[in-house]
KOLMIRO-27243 format. One record per residue (C-alpha): y, z, x. Coordinates in steps of 0.2 Angstrom, whole numbers, plus 5000, padded with zeros to 4 digits. Example, Ala and Ser with C-alpha at 12.3 -4.5 7.8 and 13.67 -1.06 7.14 Angstrom:
BEGIN
497850395062/499550365068/
% end
This chain:
BEGIN
505950654887/506650574903/505250484913/504750334923/502950254921/502350134934/500950014931/500149854938/499449914954/497649864960/496549784973/497049614979/496549504994/497849465008/498949325002/498849374984/500149434972/500449584961/501749624948/502249814946/503149874931/504250034929/504550074911/505950194909/506250314894/507750434891/508750334904/509450164904/509050064919/510649964918/511650124920/510850184936/510250134953/508450104953/507250084968/505450054972/504650154986/502850164994/501850295003/500350295013/499350455017/499950535032/501550435033/503350465026/503850375010/504850225013/506050125003/505449944998/506749884986/508249944976/509549884964/511249964965/512150014950/513750004960/513749824964/512149764955/511449694971/509649704976/509149764993/507449745002/506649825017/506549695031/504649685030/504649625012/506149505012/505549335005/503949414998/504549544985/505749524971/506449664961/507149624944/507849734930/507549694911/508849764901/508049724884/506349804889/507249944900/506049904914/506149864932/504849744939/504349724957/503549554960/502549554976/501849394984/500949355000/500349535001/499649595017/498549745022/500149835028/500849835010/499449955005/500050114998/500550204982/502150124974/503350234965/504950194956/506350304955/508150324948/509750404955/510250504939/511650594948/512550444954/512550504972/512150334979/513650264970/514750384980/513850354997/513750164995/512350044990/511750045008/510950205005/509850154990/508250135001/508350315005/507150414994/508050584995/509550524984/508350484970/508050624957/506850554944/505150484950/503650414942/501850464946/501550304956/500350154955/499150124969/499049954978/497649904990/497749745000/496049695008/496049585024/
% end
């Protein structure tokens, strides 16, 4: 079965850290573009970070630059999002996703923070940051 399973979310105070993990099965993380997204109720889902299969570079939303780090572990077939100096505005449900069809490879890596190009999604893990 092809699936993604996120873990590591929780409640943390502002300034704290969390490490989210995305375990992939049925798909090899090295062979796809993989991204992390988040959503707050009532708002659109937004891209947080992604690693492009095309050039193996990692991209970040401006608001998380310097605080979040995405890494891909080939041996464990996982993608990890390390989040430091968390702020209340980082609260949301965090999802990992992969581009199974390679559409982002065609469009270009700049599109890897756009959720509509990702076909396989996990169920998400909630993150709450208190002030």
